[in-house]
C-alpha positions in Angstrom: 226.9 45.0 137.0 223.6 46.5 136.3 221.0 43.7 136.9 217.3 44.3 136.4 215.1 41.8 138.2 211.4 41.8 138.4 210.4 40.8 142.0 207.0 40.6 143.7 206.4 42.6 146.7 207.2 39.7 149.0 210.4 38.8 147.1 211.5 42.4 147.2 210.9 42.7 151.0 213.0 39.5 151.4 215.8 40.8 149.3 216.0 44.2 150.9 215.6 43.0 154.5 218.5 43.9 156.7 217.6 41.5 159.4 220.1 38.9 160.6 217.7 36.1 159.7 215.5 36.3 156.8 213.3 33.6 155.2 210.9 33.2 152.4 208.2 30.6 152.3 206.3 29.3 149.3 205.2 26.4 147.4 207.1 24.8 144.5 207.9 27.1 141.5 206.9 30.2 143.5 210.4 31.8 143.1 212.1 31.2 146.4 215.5 30.2 144.7 215.2 33.2 142.4 214.7 35.5 145.4 217.6 33.9 147.2 219.9 34.6 144.2 218.6 38.1 144.0 219.2 38.6 147.7 222.9 37.8 147.1 223.1 40.8 144.8 221.2 43.1 147.3 223.4 41.9 150.2 226.5 42.4 148.2 225.6 46.0 147.6 225.0 46.5 151.3 228.3 45.0 152.0 230.6 46.7 149.5 231.8 49.4 151.9 232.7 46.7 154.5 234.3 44.0 152.2 238.0 43.5 152.4 240.3 45.0 149.9 243.4 43.7 148.3 246.8 45.5 148.4 245.8 47.7 145.4 242.5 48.8 147.1 240.2 46.5 144.9 237.3 45.1 146.7 237.5 41.3 147.3 234.6 39.1 146.3 231.8 38.7 148.8 232.1 35.3 150.4 228.8 33.2 150.7 227.7 29.8 151.0 224.6 27.7 149.9 223.8 24.8 152.3 221.3 22.1 151.4 220.6 18.6 152.8 222.8 16.9 150.3 225.2 17.8 147.5 223.1 15.6 145.2 220.0 17.7 145.8 222.0 20.8 145.1 223.1 19.4 141.8 219.7 17.9 140.9 217.4 20.7 142.0 219.0 23.9 143.2 221.7 24.4 140.6 219.3 23.9 137.6 217.1 26.4 139.1 219.9 28.9 139.4 221.2 28.3 135.8 217.7 28.5 134.3 217.5 32.1 135.4 221.1 33.2 135.8 223.1 31.1 133.3 225.1 34.1 132.0 226.0 35.3 135.5 227.3 32.3 137.4 229.9 29.6 136.7 230.3 26.4 138.7 233.8 24.9 139.5 235.1 21.8 141.5 232.3 19.5 140.8 229.7 22.1 141.7 231.2 22.8 145.1 232.0 26.4 144.0 229.8 29.0 142.4 231.4 32.1 141.1 229.7 35.4 140.1 230.4 39.0 139.6 232.2 39.8 142.9 231.0 36.7 144.5 232.8 33.6 145.7 230.1 31.0 146.9 230.7 27.6 148.5 228.1 24.9 147.9 227.6 22.4 150.7 225.5 19.3 151.2 225.1 18.7 154.9 223.2 15.7 155.7 224.9 15.0 159.1 226.7 16.9 161.9 230.1 15.7 160.8 229.6 17.4 157.4 229.4 20.7 159.2 233.2 20.6 159.8 233.6 21.9 156.2 232.0 25.2 157.3 233.7 25.6 160.6 236.1 28.4 160.7 234.9 30.0 157.6 234.0 33.7 157.4 231.0 34.3 155.3 229.1 37.5 154.4 225.9 35.5 153.9 224.7 31.8 154.1 221.6 30.7 152.3 220.0 27.5 153.6 218.1 25.9 150.8 215.0 23.9 151.7 215.7 23.7 155.4 212.4 21.7 156.1 211.9 18.3 154.8 210.0 18.0 151.5 209.3 14.2 151.5 208.0 13.8 148.0 211.3 15.3 146.4 213.5 13.2 148.8 214.7 16.2 150.7 215.5 15.4 154.3 215.9 19.0 155.4 218.5 20.6 157.6 219.1 19.4 161.2 218.8 22.0 164.0 222.4 21.6 164.7 223.4 22.4 161.2 221.1 25.4 161.2 222.8 26.7 164.3 226.2 26.3 162.9 225.2 28.2 159.8 223.6 30.9 161.9 226.8 31.4 163.9 228.9 32.0 160.7 
């Protein structure tokens, strides 16, 4: 897929970073979600030589996850932001618990307590995007707990 995205210097630096942990900080409507989706494509291109292949030698989809404080906030805020800019690229399945794109299989998780982290245990992901990890009180976002962050970091 040949995707042409216009990114600011900060967004481009975020997307092209090869650091293990990368974050982008900005106010509302500054393009953080757009940048995170763009980073999926950049990371996928870096991973192609390392992604597993099926019995015919075809590269299997990159496995990724998006983690947010609640699944409701994923559906209410994050998914509409993604579909606004990438509606022709991604489809959503299983009551918005799965996002499929070209060569991408992305799990969507709401994790508002440590018990919810059991769903990610044992998974092998090429990338995990933690959406709105810090609380944003006026939107009802509780943020991600430190324990959930560490579990995601280990995956």
